[in-house]
N, C-alpha and C positions, 0 to 999 in steps of 0.2 A: 504494500500500500504506500510505496514511496516514502518510507520512513514514518508513517503515521502509526502511533501507538494504538494498542487495543482499546485503551480507555478513551482515546480520541475518536476512534472509529465508533465506539459505543455512543459517545456523546453526540456525534454527527447523526447517527441513526435515530437517536431519541429526538433530536431537533427536527429531523425530516418528518418523523411520525407526528410530532406536535404541529408542524406547519400543515401537513396534510389534513390532520384533524380540524385545525382551525379553518382551512378552506372549506371543508365539508360542512361544518356547523354554520359558517357564514352563509353558505348557500341555503341551508335549512332555515336560517333566520329570516329568509325572504318570505316564509310562510307566516301570514298574519297571526298574531296571538289571538286566541278565542276570547270572546267577551260574553258576559251574561246580562243580567238585569241592570238597567241604568248605565250600561257601558262599563261595568266593573269587569276586571279580568277574571277569567276562569282558569283553574289550574289544569295543566297537562304536563306530561313527562318531558316533552321536548323543550318547552319554554320555561318550565319551572325547575328542572333538574339538570338536563344535559347542557343547554346553552349557558346557564349561570355558572356551572362548574368550569367549563372551558373559559368563560369570561373572567372568572376569578383568577385563573392561571395567567391570562393576558394582563389583567390589572396588576397582579403581583410582579409580572415582568416589567411593568411601567413604574414599579416602586410605589404603587398606591396601597393604602391600608386595606387589608382584606380580613374580615372577621370569620372565624370558624364557628362562632356561636350559632345555635339554632335560632330561627326567628320566633318571637313570641306571637301569639294570636293577634295582638294589637299591631305589631309591626307588619305582619302579612296582610291584615285587613287594610292598613294604611296604604300599602303598595297597590293593592287591588283597586281601591277607591281612587287613588291618584291617577291610575292608568287612564281613566276616562278623559282626563284633561291633557294628556300627553299625545293623544291621537284623536282622530275624528272618524269614528266608525262609519258614519254615513257619508263621509266625503274624503275617501282615502287619498284623493289626488291633491289635497292641499295641506295635509298634516304630516307627510313623510313617515308613514307608519313603520315601514321596514327599517329606515335609518334610526328611528326612535327605539325600536326593539334591539338593535345592535348596541345602542347606548345603555338601555336598561340592563342588559345582560353583561355589560362592561366589555363587550367584544371590541368596542371602539370608544374613543374619547367623546365628550359631549359634542353633539352635532346641532343642537337646537339654538346655539348662540347667534347664528347668522341667517335665520329664517326670514324671508321677505314677508312683509305685512300686506301685500296686495294679492296674495294667492287665494284668500277666501273670496275676495271680490271677483276674481277671474273664475273661480268655481261657480259662483252664483250666475255670472254673466253667461257662461256656457251651458248652464242647465236650461232645459226646455220647459218653460212655464206657459200655461194657457193664457195668462194675463201678466202684464208687466208689473202689476201690483203684487203678484205672487212672490217676487223676490224679497219684497219688504216683509211679507208674512213669514217667509222662511227665515230671514234674518232675525225677526222678532222671536220666533220659536226657538232658534238655536241659542240666543242670548238667554231667554227665559229658562230653558233646560239647564243651562250652566248655573243660573241663579238658584234654581231649585236643588241642585246636587252639590254645590260648593259647601253648604253647611255640614253635610255628613263627612266630607273630606276634612274640613277643619276639625270636626269632632274626633276623627280618627288620629289626626296629627297630635291633638291635645292628649289623647290617651298614650301615645308613644312617648311624648314628653314626660308623662308621669312614670312610665316604665323606666325611662332613663334615670329619673330621680331615684327610684327604688334601687336600680342597679348600682348607682353610685353609693348609696347608703350601704348596700351589701358589700361592695368592694372595700370601702373604708373600714368596715367592721370585721371582715373576714380575711381579706387578702391585701391589706394596705401595703405590704412589702413584697408582694409577688409581681415581678415585672412582666411575666408572661401573661398573667390574667389581666393586668392593667392594659397591656397591649391589645388584647382582644376587646376589652371594653371600649377603648379609644377608637379602635377600628370600626366597631358597630356604630358608635356615635358619628363617625365620619360618613358611614354609609347612609344612616338615617338623615343626617343633615343634607347630604347630596340629593336625596329624594325630596325633601321638604323645599329646598331652594329651587330645585327643578320645577316643582309644582308651582311655586310663586312666579317663576319665569314663564311657565306655560299659560297661566291665567292672564298674565300681563300681555303675552303675545296674542291670545285670543281677543282680549279687549281692543288692542291696537288694530287687529285684523278686522274686527267688526266695525270699528270706527272708520277705517279706510273705506270699507264696503258701503257704509251708509252715506258718507260724503260723496262717493262716486255715483251712487244711485240718485242722490239728490240732484245731481247735474244731468245724469243720463235719462232718468224717468221720474221726474218730480211728482210725487203723489202724497196725499194726506196721511197715508199709512206710515209715513216716516215718523210721525209724532209718537206712535207706540214704540217703535224701535228705539227712538231717542230716549224715551222714558226708561226703558229696560236697560239701555247702555249706561245711563246715569246711575241706576241702582247697581249695576255690575261694577262700575268704577269704585264704589265704596268697598266692595268685597276685594277687589284687586289691591286697593290700598292697604287693607288689613293684611292680606297675604304677604305683600312686599315688606310690611313692617313686622312680620312674624307674630301678629296678634291673633292667636288661634283659641285662646282659653279665657281671656279676661271677661268679666261680666258684661261690660258695655258692648263688646264685640258679639257676645252670645245673644244679647238682646237684639242687636242690629241685624243678625243673620236670620231672625224669624220672619218668614215671608208674609206673615199676617200684620206686621208692623210697617209703618212708613219709613222708607229709607231717606236719609238726608240727600238731597239732589245737588248736582253740580249745575253750574250755569248752562242753560240750554244753548245748543250749537246755533239755534236760530237767532240768538242775540249777538252772535259774533259776526263781524263783518270781514274777517281776514279771509283771503282767498285760499282755495285748496292748493296744497303744495304739489309739485311735480313728482314723477315716479322716483327720482333719485333721492328724495327726502324720505322715502317710505321703506327704508331698510332697518332691520334691527342690527345695531352695531355691537 
């Protein structure tokens, strides 16, 4: 083998097998993750066992923290509820479902940081509606569905934050001087934080995408149905602000997320005289 040692040959073979396995699971990741009620993720062997295991190896190779701890029920539920906001099950051509699955399983680094905010509008524009007013109705329904399901996602995040508090208490009382256990706890905190901040970015992206779509529709097909979409967007903006500020558990936020209550509204877009920006201003940087 031209001077190559047996250990070197074994290492090369292992690397080749790992690369081949990575290519295989990358191809398998193109299969959309199954979802159930309200867009929550459903468990299956491929997406919840095989891909995450290979992704953990990839993340470890990138020197990212990887926890070997089992997920608590609360942590699994949070991930399943958040999934709805990372993809668009009814509009797979604007939310990059397969790229997001690669990110979720850690087979790739974050890909959501550069999503264009005009893709949802393009999705609406290309859909075949019997009436031009139908696009406003679809926009209003999509925003309303998000408003209705965000509170349960917030609640699941709050429960995970409580789990982390309990885990920290147990760590300090039982394994205060155990470096290996501390490493596992910090790795799980890193993983949970990644999911929570990803969720905050996702709802912010949705809001910006809906906002772009409404502005474009106001110019393209101005109809009075825009008022309903505008009201829902104002309500959605409050939830987005809470997510970006990490306010998932405080009493004021919990009261605000009750859909039976009035949301504090932002200034209506109809009172603003600024002109709509061009395409180049509608990217997420």
